[in-house]
C-alpha positions in Angstrom: 116.0 94.6 70.2 113.3 96.3 72.2 114.8 94.9 75.5 118.2 96.4 74.7 116.5 99.8 73.8 114.6 99.7 77.1 117.7 99.2 79.2 119.6 101.8 77.2 116.8 104.4 77.9 116.6 103.4 81.5 120.3 103.8 82.1 120.3 107.1 80.2 117.4 108.6 82.1 118.3 107.5 85.6 120.9 110.2 86.1 118.4 112.8 85.0 115.7 111.5 87.4 118.3 111.4 90.2 119.4 114.9 89.4 115.9 116.2 89.5 115.2 114.5 92.8 118.4 116.1 94.2 117.3 119.5 93.1 113.9 119.1 94.7 115.5 117.9 97.9 118.1 120.8 97.9 115.5 123.6 97.6 115.4 125.8 100.7 112.6 125.0 103.1 111.1 127.3 105.7 111.4 126.4 109.4 108.8 128.0 111.6 109.9 127.9 115.3 107.2 128.2 118.0 108.0 129.9 121.4 105.6 130.9 124.1 106.8 132.4 127.4 110.2 133.8 128.3 110.8 133.6 132.0 113.7 134.3 134.3 112.5 131.3 136.4 111.0 128.8 134.0 107.7 127.3 135.2 106.5 125.6 132.0 107.9 123.2 129.4 107.0 125.7 126.7 109.0 128.5 128.4 112.7 129.4 128.1 114.9 131.9 130.0 116.0 135.2 128.5 119.6 133.8 128.4 118.4 130.7 126.5 116.4 132.8 124.0 119.3 135.1 123.3 121.6 132.1 122.7 119.1 130.5 120.4 118.8 133.6 118.2 122.5 134.2 118.1 123.2 130.6 117.2 120.6 130.7 114.4 122.3 133.7 112.9 125.8 132.3 113.3 124.6 129.1 111.5 123.5 131.3 108.5 119.7 131.3 109.0 117.8 134.3 107.7 114.8 135.2 109.9 111.8 136.4 107.8 108.8 138.7 108.5 105.3 137.6 107.8 105.3 139.4 104.5 108.5 137.7 103.4 107.1 134.4 104.5 104.1 134.9 102.3 106.4 135.6 99.3 108.6 132.6 100.1 105.6 130.2 100.2 104.3 131.7 96.9 107.7 131.0 95.4 108.5 134.6 94.6 111.2 135.1 97.3 114.4 133.1 97.0 116.4 132.8 100.3 118.7 130.2 101.8 118.0 128.8 105.2 114.8 130.8 105.9 113.4 130.7 109.5 110.3 132.4 111.0 110.4 133.0 114.8 107.0 133.0 116.3 105.4 133.3 119.7 101.9 132.0 120.7 99.6 133.7 123.2 101.2 137.2 123.6 102.8 137.2 127.1 104.1 140.5 128.4 107.5 138.8 128.8 108.1 139.3 125.1 108.1 143.1 125.5 110.8 142.8 128.2 113.0 140.0 126.7 112.2 139.4 123.0 112.0 143.0 121.9 115.6 144.0 123.1 117.0 140.9 121.3 115.1 141.7 118.1 116.4 145.3 118.2 120.0 144.4 119.0 120.3 141.6 116.4 117.8 143.2 113.9 115.7 140.0 113.7 112.0 140.0 112.7 109.6 138.0 114.9 105.9 137.3 114.9 103.5 137.2 117.8 100.1 135.4 117.7 97.9 137.3 120.2 94.9 136.1 122.2 93.3 139.5 121.8 90.8 139.2 124.6 93.8 138.9 127.0 95.6 142.1 126.0 96.6 144.0 129.1 95.2 141.4 131.4 96.6 139.1 134.1 95.3 135.6 133.9 96.5 132.6 136.0 99.6 134.5 137.2 100.6 135.5 133.7 100.6 139.0 132.3 99.8 139.7 128.7 100.9 142.4 126.4 99.1 145.7 126.7 97.9 147.7 123.6 100.8 150.2 124.2 103.4 147.5 124.3 101.9 145.8 121.1 102.0 149.1 119.3 105.6 149.8 120.4 106.8 146.4 119.3 105.1 146.8 115.9 106.5 150.3 115.6 110.0 149.0 116.2 109.8 147.4 112.7 110.8 144.0 114.1 107.4 142.5 115.1 104.4 141.4 113.2 101.2 140.4 115.0 98.6 137.8 114.1 95.6 136.3 115.7 95.5 133.4 118.1 91.7 134.0 118.3 90.0 136.5 120.5 88.6 134.3 123.2 88.6 130.8 121.8 91.9 129.5 123.1 90.5 126.1 123.7 90.0 122.8 121.9 87.3 124.3 119.6 87.6 121.4 117.2 86.4 118.9 119.8 83.5 121.1 120.7 82.7 121.3 117.0 82.8 117.6 116.7 80.4 117.2 119.7 77.8 119.0 117.6 78.3 116.8 114.6 75.1 116.0 112.8 73.4 119.3 113.7 72.1 121.1 110.7 73.8 124.3 111.7 76.9 123.8 113.9 76.9 126.7 116.4 80.7 126.5 116.7 81.1 127.8 113.1 79.0 130.9 113.9 81.0 131.4 117.2 84.3 131.1 115.4 83.2 133.5 112.7 82.3 136.1 115.3 85.5 135.5 117.3 87.8 136.0 114.3 86.0 139.1 113.3 86.5 140.6 116.8 90.2 139.5 116.9 90.9 141.0 113.5 89.2 144.2 114.4 91.0 144.5 117.8 94.4 144.1 116.2 93.4 146.6 113.4 92.4 149.1 116.1 95.8 148.8 117.8 98.0 148.6 114.7 96.1 150.3 112.0 96.1 147.3 109.7 94.2 144.0 109.6 96.2 140.9 110.5 97.0 138.5 107.7 98.0 135.5 109.8 96.4 133.2 112.4 97.8 130.4 114.5 95.2 127.9 115.5 95.0 127.2 119.2 96.6 123.8 119.9 97.0 123.7 116.1 93.5 122.2 115.7 91.4 123.1 112.7 89.4 121.6 109.9 88.3 122.7 106.4 85.3 124.6 107.7 87.5 126.5 110.2 90.0 127.3 107.4 87.3 128.6 105.1 86.0 130.9 107.8 89.6 132.2 108.5 90.1 132.8 104.8 86.8 134.7 104.5 87.9 136.8 107.6 91.0 137.9 105.7 93.7 135.6 107.1 96.1 134.6 104.3 98.6 132.5 106.4 97.3 129.8 108.7 99.8 128.2 111.2 99.3 124.7 112.6 101.0 122.5 115.1 101.9 119.9 112.5 105.6 119.3 112.8 107.7 119.8 109.7 109.1 122.2 107.2 107.6 124.3 104.4 108.9 124.4 100.8 108.1 127.1 98.2 104.6 126.3 96.9 103.4 124.8 100.2 99.8 125.3 101.3 99.7 128.7 103.1 96.6 127.6 104.9 98.4 124.7 106.6 101.8 125.9 107.6 103.9 123.4 109.7 105.8 124.5 112.8 108.5 123.2 115.2 108.0 123.7 118.9 110.8 125.0 121.1 110.8 123.8 124.7 112.6 124.6 128.0 115.0 121.7 127.3 116.3 123.2 124.1 119.8 124.8 124.0 121.4 126.7 121.1 122.7 123.5 119.4 119.3 121.7 119.5 117.5 124.8 118.2 119.9 125.0 115.2 119.4 121.2 114.6 115.6 121.6 114.8 115.7 124.5 112.3 117.7 122.6 109.8 115.4 120.7 107.4 
């Protein structure tokens, strides 16, 4: 009697469980794409040509993806914004090439994008690379298509390894250094844009709970990593996964990468 009841309940409930699993699988997930440099002559695996970048964005739009701003990303992760095929287009470092090649694409296609800026490099030339000037940052933000976040002020290095080298010390000096750096980075962006940044992308994606706590206390509400993957509503906003785009990617591969 009890065995028959068990099998009856199991067979009755299986479709329900399967349906719930299907619903969970089918919920939209956010793809965060990571670009770096846009160059007419590519010199790095993390660069792409202006033609490639234009084709990537056009292909994403043709495939039905909806690019989000940082504010929309925050709402999506909180579960208060419902959108199909969301994608966030990001750039690390803040190369000047974005002003010349990404800004025209954003304006023409009306696509929001996000730049994570190494603020100490603004307006400087380092290792044959030019970085965005304050005027260019302001113009990009004023266009309505660009958000800016921090990629630290002057800690674009493997800070986590340095932190671990001081393991066991009663007061790890790296934590104080990071706290100061993020304060400067946030203030620099605020002085340029008139508002404090809400997002940070960790250099090389490396961080730990102590780093995350310092970033939260510094006002950063979205933390981007180099962990590969997608982000569903309710995902941890302090550990956002991303997907790197390389010089080898074409329009088709970018669309495939963006599809969870």
